[in-house]
N, C-alpha and C positions, 0 to 999 in steps of 0.2 A: 382072515388066510390068507389071503389075495393081496390085503390092507398092510399084514405081516410083513411078506414074501416089497410086496413094494418099502416098504419103511426097513424093514430092514435092507434096501438099494441103495439105497435115501445115503446111509447110515456109511456104511463105506468108502458111499461119490464126498464123504463131505471128507473120512478123512482123508482117503484120499488128497482132496486137495490139500487139507492142511500140512501130511507127511510133504508135496511136493510141495508148497510154501517152505515150510521148516528148511528144507534142504537147496532152494535157489536163491532164498536169503543171505545160508552158508556158503552158498559155494560163488558167490556175488560180492560176500565180505573178507572169508578170507583168497579173494582174487584182486580188493580189492579195487574192485567196480561200481564199490559206495564212496564218498566218497564225508570225509568226517562229516560236513559239515548236514548229508542230507544220513547219514548214521544216527544220527541225533538226534534230526524230526525220525525217527526211525522209531528209536525207540523212547521217545517220549509219545510216542503215537501210543505205544504200546502201554507205556507209564498211564495217557490220562483215556487208555478203552477200559481199564479196571477200576480208575475212579472215576471215572459215569456210568455204569452199569453198575458201579457198588451203592452210587447215589441212589441211581434212580430206583433196587428197588428202597430206596425208604420213601424218594420221592413221588416213581410215579407208582410203584406196585404198591404202596404200603399208602402213601395219599397221604406221608403227614411233611411240610415243609421245609427244611434242616437247610441252615445256613453254616455252618460249623464243621463240616468235612475236612474242611485242615488243615485242625487240629489234629484230629483221629490220623492225619497223612507222617504229619506233624514228628505223633508220639512212634507211628512207626520207623519211621527216617532214627529219631535220634539216638532212642533208643536199638535200634536192629549196629546203627555205628559203632554205640558204646562197644557192645559186645563185644564185633571186629576186631579193633580199635585197640581200648584200652586191658579188650579180656582176651582177643587173641581166639572167640568161638568162633565157629564154621558157620557162613554164611547163612547156607537152609536154619539152623537151631534161633541164628540172631531172628534172620522177619518170619520164624515161628514167631518166636519168644515175642517180639514187637510187634507182630499183628497182634498177637490175645492182647497184649495190651491195652493195644488200641481198643479189644471186644470188649477189657474192663469198663474200658474208659467211655464208651458207646454204654456198657451199661450206669453204668452209674450214675452219665448224664440225660442218660434216657429216662428213667422211677422220675424223678422229678418231670422236667422237662415239656416229658409227650403228655404228659395231663394237663398242659397243656393243649390251643389249636388257634389253625390259623397265624395269623403275624404274631402274633403272644408266643408265637413256638415257634415260629419267624428270626423271632430279635432274641429270643433266647441261647437259642442256641450260635444266632450270631455271639453273643457278649461268647459263650462257651467257648467259643474258637480264641477269639483273641483273647481271652482272660492266658490259654492255654498256652498260645504265645507271646504273651507278658511274663508267665510263668518264666520258660526256655529263654531268656533274655534279662533275666538275673540269674538268671544261675550257673557258677564260676564252673564248675566238673564236667560242662560243657560248653563251654568255652565264651558264653554267653552273648554278647550282638553279634561280636564277633562270629558264635557258630563257631561248625567242629572241619579243621583244615584237614586235607590228607586224610581222606578214607579211602579206603583201599578201595577198590574198582576192581568189584567180584561179579559183578552186573554183565554180564554178555547176550549174548544168543537164545543161546539154549536158555537161562534161565530166563530171561523174560516172557521167551513160548508160549514155555512150560505152567508159568504164570499165567500168563496172562489167557490160556487155554480154560487151561481152570480153573480161571475166574469167572468165566461166562459156562462154564460145564456144570458146575458150580449153583449156580445162582439159577440157569433152568434146572437147574432138576430143580433147587428151594419153589422158587415159583411155580415148578406142578405140579408141587407136594399141599397134601392138604394143608401144609400149615402157609402155602403159599397163598391158597384158596379163602380161607381167612383172612393176610394180610391186604387181599385177592376183595374182601367182605367188608373188613377197616376203610381201604380206599370209597367202595361204594357209596353204604352206608356207614356213617359208625352210631347209628344209635339203635338201627335196626338191628344191626354187627351183635350189638349187648342180648338185642332184645332175643337173641338167637342165643344166646349166650354162651357167643367167643367175648371171651376174655382179652379184649378189646385192645389193654394196658399192656399184656404179655404181647401179644403180636408185635405189635406198635416194640417192643423195644427192644426182644427178637433179629424185625428185619432192621432197627439201628442198629442192634450189633455186631449182626453178621456185615452190615454199611459198612462199619468201624472196621472188622477184624477186614477186611479185603482193604479200604484205607493207607493200612499201615504195611502193607505187600507194597502197594506201591512206595510207599513214602520209605522202601527198606531198598527200593528195588531204582531211584529217582538217588538215593543219600552216595549208593553202593557205585554209582556208574555217574554220581559229576562230583569226587572226591570232596569235592565241600556243600553242607549244606551254614540254612543259616535262622531263627527264628521268622523273620522277616517274609523268605522264601513260599515258607504259611499260612500269606495273610491271607484276607479277607476275600483278596481276587482272585486265588489259588480257589477257593471254595464258588467265588461267581466263574472262575471255567467252565469248571465242571455241572454245575449251573447251566449253564448257557449251552454243552458240548446236553444232557440230557428236556431240555425246554424243545433244541431246536435236533432233536434225535426222533421225538418221540413223547411222551411219559407213558410209557410200562411195552415199551419193545425196547430189548436193549439191543439189538440188534440197529438199531433206530442209534439207539448211544455210539457201535461202532463205529455205524459210519460219520456223528456228528464230530467223534471226537478223532479219527481223520483229519475230516474238510475245518475240523476249527485249524487242530496242527498240523499243518497247510499253511491256510490259511495266516496264524503267526509267523512262518515258516516263510514265506513270501512277507509280507510286513515290519518284518524283523527294523529294518531302517526307521519306522512308524510304531514306536511303540506309544509313544506316547496318546495315541491316535485308539491307541486299543479298545479303552474302553468305549468309545466310540461309536466305532466299527463293529462294537458285540453289540451293541444298543441300537440301534440301524438294523442289525441283520434280525437280533428279536422281534423288532417293531416290524418285519417286515415277511420277517415270521409271524408275528399273532394275527394281521390284517389276512393275509392269502391262502397260509396254512396254522389255522389254532393249533391242531392239533399235532404239529412236529410232520415232519419228514414223514418215518413208519403210522402213527398217531401209536394202537396200541398192536397197529398186525406186530409179526413180526417175516424177515426174511427168511420163507420155503419153498421146494417143491411146491409145494398146499394152491402159495399162496400165485407164482408162476404159471400151474396149471385154472386155475380160479381165471386168473385173467384172461389166459388165450379162453376161455368157456366161454369166456364174458364177450368176446371181443369175437371168434364164434358166433355168436349165437346174437351179435347186433351187426355182422356180417349177412346174415341169411333175414335179419326181420330188412335192413337195408334193400333188400336183393329181391323178395317176394314182393315190395310198396310195389304200388302201379301209382 
């Protein structure tokens, strides 16, 4: 009973904090307290949070190294943009349809590729992502290499905040569900999971399609904020960006991915004049993390009240021991 009451209080605190963030940023945008450059990076942070957390479901929680996540983002971006530009459909419907299309593509790609493991899976998913880009390059209806220009700017702070929070909440609930625990079992030991009767291919495809769905959502938000999308926007580099966020934050930590997405987006903003060196800087960051913090910033832990309580009790225990030592 005491634990249930504590959880309820913590949930209320989280909701209050989210509402406060929403209204503070809303006021800052409406009063022009945030300049256009800062606003662009704020929106990129939200989009990157969706990309990183959805990829973490595949790579971190299910243990499948996928390198074609940008391809699903492209599908969501292009389909939603076509629906709003050429057919005049509402943004909500266009985003959902684009995300569903990305999820379906995730299933179609996942069924054959997720039977592979390790490096073979990474190469296969990388190839699939590049194939999606090449197909878009050769479809004149969506602009070919020039891409789609003049996409209505329908992504605002309200939509960004809503989709970002929904993504994290849905992924968190999925991970804590029976299906999520099956995905974790696949990550820990696929052979043992199969021995226990878990259909490993089913759960890998499930995680892949859910991750693809939210990548499609991120693509729709991106397309309807920047007016213009091109196939090269969704190259391997975009997938690599998301992978860096997942590894930096911690494989198996949603809050780690959120922190890493904010940090990496901020680094990109600071180094915008050194775009050619971005991959070098990313490589150095990854190297340092792998040496000094191989599990990432958060490892498999989540930023929570329980974590703070545990750290406080450990620090008190250490202080008590040092105080009683003669």
